[in-house]
ZADO-1210 file (C-alpha; in nm, 4 decimals, padded with zeros to 6 digits):
<atoms>
<atom x="-02.7348" y="-04.1393" z="02.9172" code="MET" pos="1"/>
<atom x="-02.4155" y="-03.9624" z="03.0232" code="ASN" pos="2"/>
<atom x="-02.2870" y="-03.7476" z="02.7378" code="LYS" pos="3"/>
<atom x="-02.0885" y="-03.7903" z="02.5319" code="PRO" pos="4"/>
<atom x="-02.0854" y="-04.1629" z="02.4614" code="ILE" pos="5"/>
<atom x="-01.7559" y="-04.2404" z="02.2876" code="LEU" pos="6"/>
<atom x="-01.7796" y="-04.5086" z="02.0187" code="VAL" pos="7"/>
<atom x="-01.5155" y="-04.6771" z="01.8043" code="ALA" pos="8"/>
<atom x="-01.6068" y="-04.8743" z="01.4935" code="VAL" pos="9"/>
<atom x="-01.2922" y="-05.0793" z="01.4688" code="SER" pos="10"/>
<atom x="-01.1291" y="-05.3954" z="01.3391" code="SER" pos="11"/>
<atom x="-00.7813" y="-05.4948" z="01.2317" code="GLN" pos="12"/>
<atom x="-00.9132" y="-05.6224" z="00.8979" code="LYS" pos="13"/>
<atom x="-00.9612" y="-05.3834" z="00.6089" code="GLY" pos="14"/>
<atom x="-01.2590" y="-05.3994" z="00.3760" code="GLY" pos="15"/>
<atom x="-01.5153" y="-05.5117" z="00.6340" code="VAL" pos="16"/>
<atom x="-01.7141" y="-05.1872" z="00.6260" code="GLY" pos="17"/>
<atom x="-01.5860" y="-04.9791" z="00.9186" code="LYS" pos="18"/>
<atom x="-01.6298" y="-04.6407" z="00.7517" code="SER" pos="19"/>
<atom x="-01.9624" y="-04.7340" z="00.5925" code="THR" pos="20"/>
<atom x="-02.0969" y="-04.8519" z="00.9276" code="LEU" pos="21"/>
<atom x="-01.9789" y="-04.5296" z="01.0934" code="THR" pos="22"/>
<atom x="-02.1543" y="-04.3133" z="00.8331" code="VAL" pos="23"/>
<atom x="-02.4801" y="-04.5095" z="00.8475" code="LEU" pos="24"/>
<atom x="-02.4933" y="-04.5038" z="01.2281" code="LEU" pos="25"/>
<atom x="-02.3956" y="-04.1375" z="01.2546" code="ALA" pos="26"/>
<atom x="-02.6332" y="-04.0145" z="00.9840" code="SER" pos="27"/>
<atom x="-02.9327" y="-04.2173" z="01.1034" code="TYR" pos="28"/>
<atom x="-02.8794" y="-04.1227" z="01.4685" code="LEU" pos="29"/>
<atom x="-02.8346" y="-03.7557" z="01.3804" code="HIS" pos="30"/>
<atom x="-03.0957" y="-03.6925" z="01.1129" code="PHE" pos="31"/>
<atom x="-03.3619" y="-03.9529" z="01.1935" code="VAL" pos="32"/>
<atom x="-03.3352" y="-04.0186" z="01.5670" code="LYS" pos="33"/>
<atom x="-03.2503" y="-03.6585" z="01.6555" code="GLY" pos="34"/>
<atom x="-02.9282" y="-03.7227" z="01.8480" code="TYR" pos="35"/>
<atom x="-02.6319" y="-03.4888" z="01.8280" code="GLU" pos="36"/>
<atom x="-02.3325" y="-03.6616" z="01.6716" code="VAL" pos="37"/>
<atom x="-01.9690" y="-03.5838" z="01.5944" code="ALA" pos="38"/>
<atom x="-01.7075" y="-03.7941" z="01.4158" code="VAL" pos="39"/>
<atom x="-01.3290" y="-03.7941" z="01.4478" code="VAL" pos="40"/>
<atom x="-01.1707" y="-03.9365" z="01.1338" code="ASP" pos="41"/>
<atom x="-00.8287" y="-04.0587" z="01.2409" code="CYS" pos="42"/>
<atom x="-00.8062" y="-04.3304" z="00.9750" code="ASP" pos="43"/>
<atom x="-00.4881" y="-04.1897" z="00.8267" code="SER" pos="44"/>
<atom x="-00.3544" y="-04.1495" z="00.5702" code="PRO" pos="45"/>
<atom x="-00.6718" y="-04.1909" z="00.3608" code="GLN" pos="46"/>
<atom x="-00.9170" y="-04.0050" z="00.5908" code="HIS" pos="47"/>
<atom x="-01.2031" y="-04.1405" z="00.3790" code="SER" pos="48"/>
<atom x="-01.4871" y="-03.9926" z="00.5877" code="LEU" pos="49"/>
<atom x="-01.3433" y="-03.6414" z="00.5962" code="TYR" pos="50"/>
<atom x="-01.2784" y="-03.6523" z="00.2229" code="LEU" pos="51"/>
<atom x="-01.6255" y="-03.7955" z="00.1636" code="GLU" pos="52"/>
<atom x="-01.7739" y="-03.4915" z="00.3382" code="ARG" pos="53"/>
<atom x="-01.5548" y="-03.2575" z="00.1319" code="GLU" pos="54"/>
<atom x="-01.6628" y="-03.4286" z="-00.1887" code="ARG" pos="55"/>
<atom x="-02.0305" y="-03.4200" z="-00.0911" code="GLU" pos="56"/>
<atom x="-02.0140" y="-03.0468" z="-00.0215" code="ILE" pos="57"/>
<atom x="-01.8484" y="-02.9833" z="-00.3565" code="LYS" pos="58"/>
<atom x="-02.1077" y="-03.1985" z="-00.5349" code="ASP" pos="59"/>
<atom x="-02.3879" y="-03.0027" z="-00.3682" code="CYS" pos="60"/>
<atom x="-02.2379" y="-02.6783" z="-00.4933" code="GLU" pos="61"/>
<atom x="-02.2555" y="-02.8122" z="-00.8486" code="GLU" pos="62"/>
<atom x="-02.5834" y="-03.0062" z="-00.8352" code="SER" pos="63"/>
<atom x="-02.9240" y="-02.8478" z="-00.7807" code="GLU" pos="64"/>
<atom x="-03.0701" y="-03.1956" z="-00.7202" code="PHE" pos="65"/>
<atom x="-02.8314" y="-03.2606" z="-00.4293" code="LEU" pos="66"/>
<atom x="-02.8725" y="-02.9098" z="-00.2883" code="ARG" pos="67"/>
<atom x="-03.2473" y="-02.9576" z="-00.2774" code="LYS" pos="68"/>
<atom x="-03.2135" y="-03.2887" z="-00.0933" code="GLN" pos="69"/>
<atom x="-02.9889" y="-03.1327" z="00.1712" code="VAL" pos="70"/>
<atom x="-03.2197" y="-02.8305" z="00.2014" code="PHE" pos="71"/>
<atom x="-03.5286" y="-03.0521" z="00.2371" code="ASP" pos="72"/>
<atom x="-03.3610" y="-03.2467" z="00.5200" code="VAL" pos="73"/>
<atom x="-03.2731" y="-02.9233" z="00.6990" code="PHE" pos="74"/>
<atom x="-03.6274" y="-02.7892" z="00.6577" code="GLN" pos="75"/>
<atom x="-03.7685" y="-03.1074" z="00.8069" code="LYS" pos="76"/>
<atom x="-03.5201" y="-03.1661" z="01.0888" code="THR" pos="77"/>
<atom x="-03.3713" y="-02.8201" z="01.1511" code="GLN" pos="78"/>
<atom x="-03.0406" y="-03.0009" z="01.1915" code="LYS" pos="79"/>
<atom x="-02.7221" y="-02.9112" z="01.0126" code="ARG" pos="80"/>
<atom x="-02.4703" y="-03.1769" z="00.9160" code="ALA" pos="81"/>
<atom x="-02.2750" y="-03.3245" z="01.2034" code="TYR" pos="82"/>
<atom x="-01.9041" y="-03.2315" z="01.2228" code="PRO" pos="83"/>
<atom x="-01.6364" y="-03.4634" z="01.0865" code="ILE" pos="84"/>
<atom x="-01.2976" y="-03.3756" z="01.2341" code="LEU" pos="85"/>
<atom x="-00.9817" y="-03.4879" z="01.0595" code="MET" pos="86"/>
<atom x="-00.7002" y="-03.5852" z="01.2934" code="SER" pos="87"/>
<atom x="-00.3810" y="-03.7829" z="01.3059" code="SER" pos="88"/>
<atom x="-00.3922" y="-04.0916" z="01.5232" code="LEU" pos="89"/>
<atom x="-00.1712" y="-03.9519" z="01.7958" code="ASN" pos="90"/>
<atom x="-00.3781" y="-03.6323" z="01.8191" code="ASP" pos="91"/>
<atom x="-00.7238" y="-03.7938" z="01.7969" code="ALA" pos="92"/>
<atom x="-00.8111" y="-03.7802" z="02.1666" code="LEU" pos="93"/>
<atom x="-00.6823" y="-03.4237" z="02.1943" code="ALA" pos="94"/>
<atom x="-00.8811" y="-03.3253" z="01.8833" code="THR" pos="95"/>
<atom x="-01.1947" y="-03.4740" z="02.0367" code="ALA" pos="96"/>
<atom x="-01.1370" y="-03.2972" z="02.3685" code="GLN" pos="97"/>
<atom x="-01.0716" y="-02.9649" z="02.1971" code="GLU" pos="98"/>
<atom x="-01.3997" y="-02.9990" z="02.0099" code="TYR" pos="99"/>
<atom x="-01.5899" y="-03.0901" z="02.3279" code="LEU" pos="100"/>
<atom x="-01.4373" y="-02.7938" z="02.5128" code="ASP" pos="101"/>
<atom x="-01.5482" y="-02.5454" z="02.2481" code="GLY" pos="102"/>
<atom x="-01.8892" y="-02.6750" z="02.1416" code="ASN" pos="103"/>
<atom x="-02.2118" y="-02.8144" z="02.2789" code="SER" pos="104"/>
<atom x="-02.1575" y="-03.1722" z="02.3922" code="ILE" pos="105"/>
<atom x="-02.2870" y="-03.4316" z="02.1426" code="PRO" pos="106"/>
<atom x="-02.4718" y="-03.7444" z="02.2487" code="ASP" pos="107"/>
<atom x="-02.2341" y="-03.9666" z="02.0519" code="PHE" pos="108"/>
<atom x="-01.8776" y="-03.9114" z="01.9374" code="LEU" pos="109"/>
<atom x="-01.7483" y="-04.1685" z="01.6881" code="PHE" pos="110"/>
<atom x="-01.3863" y="-04.2536" z="01.6123" code="PHE" pos="111"/>
<atom x="-01.3143" y="-04.3952" z="01.2671" code="ASP" pos="112"/>
<atom x="-00.9936" y="-04.5948" z="01.3139" code="LEU" pos="113"/>
<atom x="-00.7436" y="-04.7593" z="01.0790" code="PRO" pos="114"/>
<atom x="-00.7459" y="-05.1352" z="01.0401" code="GLY" pos="115"/>
<atom x="-00.4692" y="-05.2277" z="01.2818" code="THR" pos="116"/>
<atom x="-00.4250" y="-05.3090" z="01.6471" code="ILE" pos="117"/>
<atom x="-00.0443" y="-05.3047" z="01.6305" code="ASN" pos="118"/>
<atom x="-00.0273" y="-04.9340" z="01.7048" code="ASN" pos="119"/>
<atom x="-00.0035" y="-04.7702" z="02.0471" code="PHE" pos="120"/>
<atom x="-00.2244" y="-04.4776" z="01.9437" code="ASP" pos="121"/>
<atom x="-00.5034" y="-04.7098" z="01.8251" code="VAL" pos="122"/>
<atom x="-00.4907" y="-04.8990" z="02.1544" code="VAL" pos="123"/>
<atom x="-00.4901" y="-04.5697" z="02.3462" code="ASP" pos="124"/>
<atom x="-00.8048" y="-04.4515" z="02.1644" code="ILE" pos="125"/>
<atom x="-00.9773" y="-04.7861" z="02.2214" code="LEU" pos="126"/>
<atom x="-00.8825" y="-04.7687" z="02.5880" code="ARG" pos="127"/>
<atom x="-01.0720" y="-04.4397" z="02.6219" code="ASN" pos="128"/>
<atom x="-01.3972" y="-04.5164" z="02.4382" code="VAL" pos="129"/>
<atom x="-01.7118" y="-04.6608" z="02.5979" code="HIS" pos="130"/>
<atom x="-01.8241" y="-04.8961" z="02.3215" code="TYR" pos="131"/>
<atom x="-01.6438" y="-05.0805" z="02.0431" code="VAL" pos="132"/>
<atom x="-01.8313" y="-05.2161" z="01.7420" code="PHE" pos="133"/>
<atom x="-01.6416" y="-05.4595" z="01.5235" code="CYS" pos="134"/>
<atom x="-01.7833" y="-05.5307" z="01.1750" code="PRO" pos="135"/>
<atom x="-01.7061" y="-05.8835" z="01.0623" code="MET" pos="136"/>
<atom x="-01.7645" y="-06.0836" z="00.7457" code="THR" pos="137"/>
<atom x="-01.8014" y="-06.4609" z="00.7084" code="ALA" pos="138"/>
<atom x="-01.4664" y="-06.4970" z="00.5376" code="ASP" pos="139"/>
<atom x="-01.1979" y="-06.7182" z="00.6881" code="ARG" pos="140"/>
<atom x="-00.9271" y="-06.4514" z="00.7039" code="TYR" pos="141"/>
<atom x="-01.1690" y="-06.1807" z="00.8162" code="ALA" pos="142"/>
<atom x="-01.2989" y="-06.4135" z="01.0883" code="LEU" pos="143"/>
<atom x="-00.9535" y="-06.5028" z="01.2139" code="GLU" pos="144"/>
<atom x="-00.8479" y="-06.1388" z="01.2165" code="SER" pos="145"/>
<atom x="-01.1743" y="-06.0192" z="01.3731" code="GLY" pos="146"/>
<atom x="-01.1724" y="-06.2795" z="01.6489" code="ILE" pos="147"/>
<atom x="-00.8085" y="-06.2009" z="01.7246" code="SER" pos="148"/>
<atom x="-00.8999" y="-05.8322" z="01.7550" code="PHE" pos="149"/>
<atom x="-01.1963" y="-05.9040" z="01.9818" code="CYS" pos="150"/>
<atom x="-00.9914" y="-06.1354" z="02.2027" code="ASN" pos="151"/>
<atom x="-00.7289" y="-05.8663" z="02.2452" code="TYR" pos="152"/>
<atom x="-00.9838" y="-05.5985" z="02.3383" code="VAL" pos="153"/>
<atom x="-01.1593" y="-05.8323" z="02.5819" code="ASN" pos="154"/>
<atom x="-00.8522" y="-05.9872" z="02.7401" code="ASN" pos="155"/>
<atom x="-00.6133" y="-05.6916" z="02.7431" code="ALA" pos="156"/>
<atom x="-00.8504" y="-05.3999" z="02.7942" code="LEU" pos="157"/>
<atom x="-01.1964" y="-05.4932" z="02.9232" code="ILE" pos="158"/>
<atom x="-01.1418" y="-05.7896" z="03.1574" code="THR" pos="159"/>
<atom x="-00.8440" y="-05.6410" z="03.3477" code="PRO" pos="160"/>
<atom x="-01.0281" y="-05.3095" z="03.3805" code="GLY" pos="161"/>
<atom x="-00.7608" y="-05.1269" z="03.1817" code="ASN" pos="162"/>
<atom x="-01.0068" y="-04.9182" z="02.9833" code="SER" pos="163"/>
<atom x="-01.3345" y="-04.7275" z="02.9839" code="ALA" pos="164"/>
<atom x="-01.4896" y="-04.9863" z="02.7496" code="ILE" pos="165"/>
<atom x="-01.8291" y="-05.1091" z="02.8701" code="ARG" pos="166"/>
<atom x="-01.8924" y="-05.3526" z="02.5859" code="GLN" pos="167"/>
<atom x="-01.7506" y="-05.4800" z="02.2594" code="LEU" pos="168"/>
<atom x="-02.0006" y="-05.6023" z="01.9996" code="SER" pos="169"/>
<atom x="-01.9518" y="-05.7806" z="01.6685" code="VAL" pos="170"/>
<atom x="-02.1699" y="-05.6780" z="01.3735" code="VAL" pos="171"/>
<atom x="-02.2162" y="-05.9305" z="01.0940" code="TRP" pos="172"/>
<atom x="-02.1729" y="-05.7282" z="00.7760" code="ASN" pos="173"/>
<atom x="-02.1993" y="-05.8014" z="00.4021" code="MET" pos="174"/>
<atom x="-02.4104" y="-06.1095" z="00.4695" code="VAL" pos="175"/>
<atom x="-02.4818" y="-06.3040" z="00.1511" code="ASP" pos="176"/>
<atom x="-02.8416" y="-06.4327" z="00.1553" code="PRO" pos="177"/>
<atom x="-02.7177" y="-06.7519" z="-00.0089" code="ARG" pos="178"/>
<atom x="-02.5065" y="-06.8331" z="00.2960" code="GLU" pos="179"/>
<atom x="-02.6643" y="-07.0797" z="00.5355" code="ARG" pos="180"/>
<atom x="-02.8163" y="-06.9389" z="00.8538" code="THR" pos="181"/>
<atom x="-02.6799" y="-07.2471" z="01.0300" code="GLU" pos="182"/>
<atom x="-02.3290" y="-07.1255" z="00.9478" code="LEU" pos="183"/>
<atom x="-02.3812" y="-06.8023" z="01.1384" code="TYR" pos="184"/>
<atom x="-02.5349" y="-06.9910" z="01.4310" code="ARG" pos="185"/>
<atom x="-02.2149" y="-07.1961" z="01.4573" code="ILE" pos="186"/>
<atom x="-02.0015" y="-06.8823" z="01.4385" code="TYR" pos="187"/>
<atom x="-02.2171" y="-06.7131" z="01.7035" code="ASP" pos="188"/>
<atom x="-02.1895" y="-07.0098" z="01.9393" code="GLU" pos="189"/>
<atom x="-01.8127" y="-07.0233" z="01.8918" code="PHE" pos="190"/>
<atom x="-01.7769" y="-06.6543" z="01.9735" code="MET" pos="191"/>
<atom x="-02.0081" y="-06.6897" z="02.2731" code="ALA" pos="192"/>
<atom x="-01.7626" y="-06.9470" z="02.4095" code="GLU" pos="193"/>
<atom x="-01.4948" y="-06.6775" z="02.3792" code="LEU" pos="194"/>
<atom x="-01.7203" y="-06.4251" z="02.5590" code="ASN" pos="195"/>
<atom x="-01.7527" y="-06.2171" z="02.2419" code="ILE" pos="196"/>
<atom x="-02.0908" y="-06.0453" z="02.2132" code="ASN" pos="197"/>
<atom x="-02.2548" y="-06.0671" z="01.8688" code="VAL" pos="198"/>
<atom x="-02.5369" y="-05.8319" z="01.7705" code="MET" pos="199"/>
<atom x="-02.8600" y="-05.9875" z="01.6473" code="GLU" pos="200"/>
<atom x="-02.8835" y="-05.7519" z="01.3505" code="THR" pos="201"/>
<atom x="-02.7074" y="-05.8620" z="01.0325" code="ARG" pos="202"/>
<atom x="-02.6391" y="-05.6242" z="00.7451" code="LEU" pos="203"/>
<atom x="-02.6787" y="-05.7722" z="00.3961" code="PRO" pos="204"/>
<atom x="-02.4311" y="-05.7498" z="00.1122" code="ASN" pos="205"/>
<atom x="-02.6206" y="-05.4950" z="-00.0954" code="SER" pos="206"/>
<atom x="-02.5322" y="-05.2338" z="-00.3568" code="VAL" pos="207"/>
<atom x="-02.7446" y="-04.9822" z="-00.1656" code="ARG" pos="208"/>
<atom x="-02.4613" y="-04.9399" z="00.0876" code="PHE" pos="209"/>
<atom x="-02.2476" y="-04.7985" z="-00.1922" code="ARG" pos="210"/>
<atom x="-02.5109" y="-04.5584" z="-00.3262" code="ARG" pos="211"/>
<atom x="-02.3551" y="-04.2219" z="-00.2606" code="GLU" pos="212"/>
<atom x="-02.4473" y="-03.8839" z="-00.4037" code="GLY" pos="213"/>
<atom x="-02.3170" y="-03.7770" z="-00.7416" code="SER" pos="214"/>
<atom x="-02.3377" y="-03.4476" z="-00.9241" code="ARG" pos="215"/>
<atom x="-02.4044" y="-03.6393" z="-01.2477" code="GLU" pos="216"/>
<atom x="-02.6792" y="-03.8730" z="-01.1251" code="LEU" pos="217"/>
<atom x="-03.0249" y="-03.7976" z="-00.9888" code="LYS" pos="218"/>
<atom x="-03.0978" y="-04.0997" z="-00.7727" code="ARG" pos="219"/>
<atom x="-03.1860" y="-04.1977" z="-00.4191" code="ALA" pos="220"/>
<atom x="-02.8884" y="-04.1752" z="-00.1847" code="ILE" pos="221"/>
<atom x="-02.8302" y="-04.4314" z="00.0880" code="PHE" pos="222"/>
<atom x="-02.4855" y="-04.3502" z="00.2239" code="ARG" pos="223"/>
<atom x="-02.4223" y="-03.9827" z="00.2945" code="SER" pos="224"/>
<atom x="-02.2741" y="-03.7628" z="00.5653" code="THR" pos="225"/>
<atom x="-02.5135" y="-03.4805" z="00.4753" code="LEU" pos="226"/>
<atom x="-02.8509" y="-03.6541" z="00.4679" code="ILE" pos="227"/>
<atom x="-03.0063" y="-03.9718" z="00.6144" code="PRO" pos="228"/>
<atom x="-03.0424" y="-04.2954" z="00.4164" code="PRO" pos="229"/>
<atom x="-03.3262" y="-04.2767" z="00.1650" code="ASP" pos="230"/>
<atom x="-03.6463" y="-04.4147" z="00.3189" code="LYS" pos="231"/>
<atom x="-03.7390" y="-04.6181" z="00.0131" code="THR" pos="232"/>
<atom x="-03.4188" y="-04.8231" z="00.0493" code="GLN" pos="233"/>
<atom x="-03.4265" y="-04.8810" z="00.4243" code="LEU" pos="234"/>
<atom x="-03.6471" y="-05.1888" z="00.4157" code="ARG" pos="235"/>
<atom x="-03.4336" y="-05.5001" z="00.4273" code="GLY" pos="236"/>
<atom x="-03.1137" y="-05.3025" z="00.4838" code="SER" pos="237"/>
<atom x="-03.0959" y="-05.3773" z="00.8557" code="GLY" pos="238"/>
<atom x="-03.0028" y="-05.0158" z="00.9340" code="VAL" pos="239"/>
<atom x="-03.3134" y="-04.9346" z="01.1386" code="GLU" pos="240"/>
<atom x="-03.2771" y="-05.2550" z="01.3395" code="GLU" pos="241"/>
<atom x="-02.9033" y="-05.1932" z="01.3827" code="LEU" pos="242"/>
<atom x="-02.9605" y="-04.8440" z="01.5225" code="VAL" pos="243"/>
<atom x="-03.2304" y="-04.9683" z="01.7609" code="ASP" pos="244"/>
<atom x="-02.9975" y="-05.2409" z="01.8896" code="GLU" pos="245"/>
<atom x="-02.7098" y="-04.9908" z="01.9082" code="PHE" pos="246"/>
<atom x="-02.9229" y="-04.7634" z="02.1282" code="LEU" pos="247"/>
<atom x="-03.0167" y="-05.0519" z="02.3579" code="LYS" pos="248"/>
<atom x="-02.6514" y="-05.1404" z="02.4025" code="ILE" pos="249"/>
<atom x="-02.5290" y="-04.7871" z="02.4643" code="THR" pos="250"/>
<atom x="-02.8100" y="-04.7126" z="02.7100" code="ALA" pos="251"/>
<atom x="-02.6680" y="-04.9772" z="02.9475" code="MET" pos="252"/>
</atoms>
């Protein structure tokens, strides 16, 4: 694998889980799989990942329970938390390059992007990454928006050779177990006709994906930038399978 692999978790539809997917991939790859990871949060103006890290650090300072969890992870892995760099959209590539010039090169560098394609800076970042992962939900408007995004990336960037992108992959997210499997098969076949790759792994709609650390609560944490997802909640989450499939794709 040539380092670093540049990855964008991107879509032009908000609320489909871009930031959550970025955190889960980055934390599992870093703390569990042993890869070196860095994240550029250029999802302005909210910068949710950077602020999540800030909040987690502050919570650890005020909670012995959280401090112990972070310390236990470090004792086991000997790995400190991966960097999350805050950047404006137009400076994101320069911020990434500055980090790479001054630090050891990570295996994966993620870009957390805003939910729009109608921005030159977003297109410029996408043009420079190696892999794009697009979370999608089985909602009419999310589907229309997601397919439009994928068509643009394929037709304007990948097919003409106007980018470094090697593959774009859709990730079914927030899957309701009550929804018919046949429905997703139809969606998958439709996207295959459009030459849109769909990952086999599907992530369920589960409260565990929103279980973050809290200075007030002593509970298992699933989503965190400081520690990996709690082992007891991994079964049925799809995260392990997602990371394995992610690694197969990015090893191409």
